[in-house]
C-alpha positions as CSV (number, residue, x, y, z in Angstrom):
1,M,-9.9,-0.9,-35.8
2,P,-8.3,2.5,-35.3
3,L,-7.2,3.3,-31.8
4,T,-8.1,6.5,-29.9
5,A,-5.1,8.1,-28.1
6,H,-6.2,10.8,-25.7
7,R,-3.5,13.5,-25.4
8,P,-4.3,15.8,-22.5
9,A,-4.4,19.6,-23.0
10,E,-1.4,19.9,-20.7
11,N,0.9,18.2,-23.2
12,P,3.8,18.4,-23.3
13,I,3.7,17.9,-19.5
14,L,7.5,18.5,-19.1
15,T,9.7,20.8,-21.1
16,P,13.3,22.0,-20.8
17,A,12.2,25.4,-19.6
18,M,10.6,23.8,-16.5
19,L,13.9,22.4,-15.2
20,R,17.0,24.0,-13.8
21,P,20.3,22.7,-15.1
22,S,22.5,20.6,-12.9
23,R,25.3,23.1,-13.1
24,P,25.5,26.8,-14.1
25,D,27.7,26.3,-17.2
26,L,25.1,24.0,-18.9
27,E,21.5,24.4,-20.1
28,V,18.7,21.9,-20.2
29,V,18.0,21.0,-23.9
30,G,15.7,18.0,-23.4
31,V,13.6,16.2,-20.8
32,F,12.2,13.0,-22.4
33,N,12.0,9.2,-22.5
34,P,11.0,8.7,-18.9
35,A,10.6,5.4,-17.1
36,A,7.3,5.2,-15.2
37,V,5.9,3.3,-12.2
38,R,3.3,3.6,-9.4
39,H,5.0,4.0,-6.0
40,G,2.5,4.3,-3.1
41,D,0.0,6.9,-4.0
42,E,2.3,8.6,-6.5
43,T,3.3,8.2,-10.1
44,V,7.1,8.3,-10.3
45,L,9.0,9.1,-13.5
46,L,12.7,8.7,-13.9
47,L,13.5,11.3,-16.5
48,R,16.2,11.5,-19.1
49,V,17.5,15.1,-18.8
50,A,19.8,16.2,-21.6
51,E,22.1,19.1,-21.0
52,A,24.5,21.0,-23.3
53,P,27.0,23.9,-23.2
54,P,25.3,27.1,-24.2
55,H,25.1,27.6,-27.9
56,V,27.7,29.8,-29.6
57,R,27.0,30.9,-33.2
58,G,29.2,29.1,-35.7
59,E,30.3,26.5,-33.1
60,V,29.3,23.0,-32.0
61,A,30.2,21.7,-28.5
62,A,30.3,18.4,-26.5
63,A,30.4,17.8,-22.8
64,V,32.1,14.6,-21.8
65,Y,32.5,13.0,-18.3
66,E,36.2,12.4,-17.6
67,P,36.5,9.6,-15.0
68,E,40.2,10.4,-14.3
69,R,39.2,13.9,-13.2
70,G,35.7,13.0,-11.9
71,E,34.0,15.9,-13.8
72,L,32.7,17.0,-17.1
73,A,34.9,18.7,-19.7
74,V,33.6,20.8,-22.6
75,T,35.2,20.9,-26.0
76,R,34.1,23.2,-28.8
77,W,34.8,23.2,-32.6
78,R,34.0,25.7,-35.3
79,V,31.5,24.1,-37.8
80,T,33.6,25.4,-40.7
81,D,36.7,23.6,-39.5
82,A,38.0,20.8,-41.8
83,G,36.7,17.4,-40.8
84,V,33.8,18.7,-38.6
85,D,30.5,17.1,-39.5
86,A,27.5,18.5,-37.5
87,H,24.6,17.9,-39.8
88,D,22.9,15.6,-37.3
89,P,21.9,17.8,-34.3
90,R,22.5,14.9,-31.9
91,L,26.1,14.3,-33.0
92,V,29.3,15.9,-34.0
93,S,32.0,14.0,-35.9
94,V,35.6,15.3,-36.1
95,G,38.3,13.4,-37.8
96,G,36.5,10.1,-37.7
97,R,35.6,10.4,-34.0
98,T,32.1,11.0,-32.8
99,W,30.8,12.9,-29.7
100,L,27.2,13.7,-28.6
101,T,26.1,17.3,-28.5
102,S,24.3,16.8,-25.2
103,I,25.0,14.7,-22.1
104,S,22.1,13.1,-20.1
105,H,21.5,12.2,-16.5
106,L,18.4,10.8,-14.8
107,R,16.1,12.7,-12.4
108,V,13.1,11.7,-10.3
109,A,9.7,13.4,-10.8
110,R,6.6,12.7,-8.7
111,S,2.9,13.3,-9.2
112,R,-0.4,12.6,-7.5
113,D,-2.5,12.9,-10.6
114,G,-0.1,11.5,-13.2
115,I,-0.1,14.8,-15.2
116,H,1.5,17.5,-13.1
117,F,4.9,16.6,-11.8
118,D,7.4,18.0,-9.3
119,V,11.0,17.3,-10.6
120,E,13.8,16.9,-8.1
121,P,16.7,19.2,-8.8
122,T,19.6,16.7,-8.1
123,P,20.1,13.7,-10.4
124,P,20.4,10.4,-8.5
125,L,22.0,8.8,-11.5
126,A,24.5,10.8,-13.6
127,P,27.7,9.9,-15.5
128,A,30.1,8.3,-13.0
129,N,32.5,6.1,-14.9
130,A,34.2,5.4,-18.3
131,Y,31.2,3.4,-19.6
132,E,29.0,6.5,-19.0
133,A,31.3,9.2,-20.4
134,F,28.7,10.4,-23.0
135,G,25.8,10.1,-20.5
136,V,23.1,7.8,-19.0
137,E,19.9,7.6,-21.0
138,D,16.5,5.9,-21.5
139,P,15.7,4.1,-18.2
140,R,13.2,1.4,-17.6
141,I,11.8,0.4,-14.1
142,T,10.8,-3.1,-13.2
143,R,9.3,-3.8,-9.7
144,L,10.2,-7.2,-8.3
145,D,9.0,-7.8,-4.7
146,D,9.9,-4.6,-2.8
147,T,12.8,-3.5,-5.1
148,Y,12.6,-1.3,-8.2
149,W,15.2,-2.4,-10.7
150,I,16.4,0.3,-13.1
151,N,18.2,-0.5,-16.3
152,Y,19.5,2.3,-18.4
153,T,21.7,3.0,-21.4
154,A,25.3,3.8,-20.7
155,V,26.9,5.7,-23.6
156,S,30.7,6.2,-24.1
157,P,33.4,6.0,-26.7
158,L,33.4,2.3,-25.9
159,G,29.9,1.9,-27.3
160,I,26.3,1.7,-26.1
161,A,25.8,-0.6,-23.2
162,T,23.0,-1.3,-20.7
163,A,23.7,-0.9,-16.9
164,L,21.6,-1.7,-13.8
165,A,20.7,0.1,-10.6
166,S,18.1,-0.5,-7.9
167,T,16.2,1.4,-5.3
168,R,13.4,0.8,-2.8
169,D,12.3,4.3,-2.2
170,F,13.5,6.5,-5.1
171,R,15.7,8.4,-2.7
172,T,18.7,6.1,-2.4
173,F,20.1,4.2,-5.3
174,E,22.6,1.4,-5.7
175,R,24.5,0.7,-9.0
176,H,25.2,-2.8,-10.2
177,G,27.3,-2.2,-13.3
178,V,26.9,-3.2,-17.0
179,I,24.6,-6.2,-17.7
180,F,24.6,-6.1,-21.5
181,P,27.8,-5.0,-23.3
182,P,28.0,-2.8,-26.4
183,N,26.2,-2.4,-28.6
184,N,22.9,-3.2,-26.8
185,R,20.0,-1.1,-25.5
186,D,16.2,-0.9,-25.1
187,V,16.3,-3.6,-22.4
188,T,13.0,-4.3,-20.5
189,I,13.0,-6.8,-17.6
190,L,9.7,-8.7,-17.1
191,P,8.1,-8.0,-13.7
192,E,8.1,-11.6,-12.5
193,R,10.3,-14.7,-12.7
194,L,9.4,-17.4,-15.2
195,G,10.3,-20.7,-13.4
196,D,13.6,-20.0,-11.7
197,H,14.8,-17.3,-14.1
198,Y,14.3,-13.6,-14.8
199,V,13.6,-12.6,-18.4
200,A,14.5,-9.6,-20.3
201,L,13.9,-8.3,-23.8
202,H,16.9,-6.5,-25.3
203,R,18.0,-5.0,-28.6
204,P,21.5,-5.9,-30.0
205,M,22.7,-3.5,-32.7
206,P,24.6,-5.5,-35.4
207,S,26.7,-3.7,-38.0
208,G,27.5,-5.1,-41.4
209,L,25.1,-8.1,-41.2
210,G,21.7,-8.0,-39.7
211,T,19.5,-5.2,-38.4
212,P,18.4,-4.1,-34.9
213,A,15.7,-6.4,-33.6
214,I,14.2,-7.6,-30.3
215,W,15.7,-10.6,-28.6
216,V,15.0,-12.3,-25.3
217,A,17.4,-13.5,-22.6
218,T,17.2,-15.1,-19.2
219,S,19.2,-14.7,-15.9
220,P,19.3,-16.5,-12.6
221,D,20.2,-13.3,-10.7
222,L,19.5,-10.2,-12.9
223,F,23.3,-9.7,-13.5
224,A,24.4,-12.6,-15.8
225,W,22.3,-13.0,-18.9
226,G,22.2,-15.9,-21.4
227,E,19.9,-18.2,-23.5
228,H,19.5,-15.4,-26.1
229,R,16.8,-15.9,-28.7
230,F,15.4,-13.8,-31.5
231,V,11.9,-12.5,-30.9
232,A,10.9,-10.0,-33.6
233,G,12.4,-7.8,-36.3
234,A,11.5,-5.1,-38.8
235,R,8.8,-5.9,-41.4
236,P,9.2,-4.8,-45.0
237,E,6.7,-2.1,-46.3
238,M,5.1,-1.6,-42.9
239,W,5.3,1.1,-40.3
240,D,8.2,-0.6,-38.6
241,D,10.2,-1.5,-41.7
242,T,13.6,-0.1,-40.8
243,K,14.2,-1.2,-37.2
244,I,12.4,-2.0,-34.0
245,G,13.3,-2.0,-30.3
246,G,11.9,-2.3,-26.8
247,G,9.7,0.4,-25.2
248,A,7.9,0.1,-21.9
249,V,8.2,-2.8,-19.5
250,P,5.8,-5.6,-20.6
251,F,2.8,-6.4,-18.4
252,R,0.4,-9.4,-18.2
253,V,-2.9,-9.4,-20.1
254,R,-5.7,-11.8,-21.0
255,W,-6.1,-12.2,-24.8
256,R,-8.5,-14.7,-26.4
257,G,-8.8,-16.7,-23.2
258,R,-5.1,-17.0,-22.5
259,D,-2.4,-15.2,-20.5
260,A,0.1,-13.1,-22.5
261,W,2.7,-10.4,-22.1
262,L,1.9,-7.1,-23.8
263,A,5.0,-5.2,-24.8
264,V,4.7,-1.7,-26.2
265,Y,7.6,-1.3,-28.5
266,H,8.9,1.3,-31.0
267,G,9.3,0.9,-34.7
268,V,11.1,3.1,-37.2
269,T,10.4,3.8,-40.9
270,S,12.3,6.0,-43.3
271,P,13.1,8.8,-42.9
272,D,13.6,8.3,-39.2
273,S,9.9,8.4,-38.1
274,Y,9.4,6.7,-34.7
275,A,6.0,5.2,-33.7
276,L,4.7,2.8,-31.1
277,G,3.1,-0.6,-31.5
278,A,2.1,-3.6,-29.5
279,L,3.6,-7.1,-29.3
280,L,1.7,-9.9,-27.6
281,L,4.1,-12.6,-26.3
282,D,3.4,-16.1,-25.0
283,A,3.1,-16.0,-21.2
284,D,5.4,-18.9,-20.6
285,D,7.7,-18.5,-23.6
286,P,8.2,-14.7,-24.4
287,S,10.3,-15.6,-27.4
288,R,7.0,-16.6,-29.1
289,V,5.0,-13.7,-30.7
290,L,1.3,-14.3,-30.6
291,A,0.1,-11.1,-32.2
292,R,1.4,-7.7,-33.4
293,S,0.2,-4.3,-34.4
294,A,-0.4,-3.9,-38.1
295,T,-0.6,-0.1,-37.6
296,P,0.9,2.1,-34.8
297,I,-1.0,2.5,-31.5
298,L,0.7,5.9,-31.2
299,A,2.3,7.9,-34.0
300,P,3.9,11.4,-34.3
301,E,0.9,13.6,-35.1
302,A,0.8,16.5,-32.6
303,P,3.0,19.6,-33.4
304,Y,5.3,18.8,-30.4
305,E,5.8,15.3,-31.8
306,R,6.4,16.3,-35.4
307,E,8.6,19.3,-34.7
308,G,11.4,19.8,-32.2
309,F,15.0,18.8,-31.6
310,F,14.6,15.6,-33.7
311,G,11.1,15.7,-35.2
312,G,8.8,12.9,-36.1
313,V,9.4,10.9,-32.9
314,V,7.3,9.3,-30.2
315,F,9.4,7.0,-28.0
316,T,8.3,5.3,-24.7
317,C,10.3,3.8,-21.8
318,G,7.4,3.6,-19.4
319,L,3.7,3.3,-18.8
320,V,1.2,2.7,-16.0
321,T,-2.1,0.8,-16.1
322,D,-5.4,1.0,-14.2
323,G,-8.0,-1.4,-15.5
324,D,-8.7,-0.6,-19.1
325,L,-6.5,2.5,-18.9
326,V,-3.0,2.3,-20.4
327,R,-1.2,5.6,-19.7
328,V,1.9,5.9,-21.9
329,Y,4.6,8.4,-21.0
330,Y,6.8,9.2,-23.9
331,G,9.5,11.4,-25.3
332,A,8.3,13.6,-28.2
333,A,10.8,14.9,-30.8
334,D,13.7,14.0,-28.5
335,G,13.0,17.1,-26.5
336,V,9.9,17.0,-24.3
337,T,7.8,14.6,-22.2
338,A,4.2,13.9,-23.1
339,V,1.5,11.5,-22.1
340,A,-1.3,9.6,-23.9
341,D,-4.1,7.5,-22.6
342,L,-5.1,4.4,-24.5
343,S,-7.7,1.7,-24.0
344,L,-6.3,-1.8,-23.2
345,D,-9.3,-3.4,-24.9
346,E,-8.7,-1.3,-28.0
347,I,-5.0,-2.3,-28.1
348,L,-5.9,-6.0,-27.7
349,S,-8.6,-5.8,-30.4
350,S,-6.3,-4.1,-32.8
351,V,-3.4,-6.6,-32.9
352,E,-3.3,-9.2,-35.6
353,A,-2.6,-12.8,-34.6
354,L,0.4,-14.5,-36.2
């Protein structure tokens, strides 16, 4: 059955124009892919905020964190220079080396109604070491007891890694370093222990052999991860036939009389269209897929999803639930933040058993 995704009239709920840059020589070019959680009587988002040097006609620029100096440095190239490739707006390649055209940090946003947010001006998590030289991106938040564990993508010339931080109040944060080395991203940590271990879904990115797929791993302490097992991959001639990866933190549901984990994930089909679907995983063995979306539960349809910095993209890192309501916060076209309300019953009715 087709799903009904309600997009409020306020969408997109956060845009670059609503935020001040972290420093005067940069401009905000994106606010997207937020983690989401309920904290007290508020919905809290941890936003990916992308900044870039102001555009100069005929040039492309990159801002990079230099750990030796403890600050950002900006480099510019003329697009007509030999060896400069700037066809992808997200990247610039020069002489075989690649830089990002924006650098991201994470900011806290708070709301009483889940639609209208106040964004704090100072980023609590910004590039701070060599593993984050190209930025910190795409956070996920998992609550375990009274601590919120935040994993995020750390990007640098060394590759794409996943790092961990924690907070109890979203005012003070503690960093715990890299937990998955390059190249690995889209990590979602389950919100409870299974037996005596924590469990996470992650997305290794092989080159040469294999394609990006969702794997599962376990840990005794959230820092050292092992027992890696394959969970799910791309499916030929379907909406997720190119690659897949994690999305929001999974949550427990009842499906056909049994407990399961519902993981909202992203799938990609050519040419680079990102949509969202659902995986149902066994409650005791999350490496076992019980059911999966044959069609997307949310696809790029609205103008702000189809057009923008990188059009044709809906990508989630966080959602909140309330009974039958599944409120998905997502990045649209790699530039703005939007929200869509879905029915849990409809999602569970739409997946196909495997």
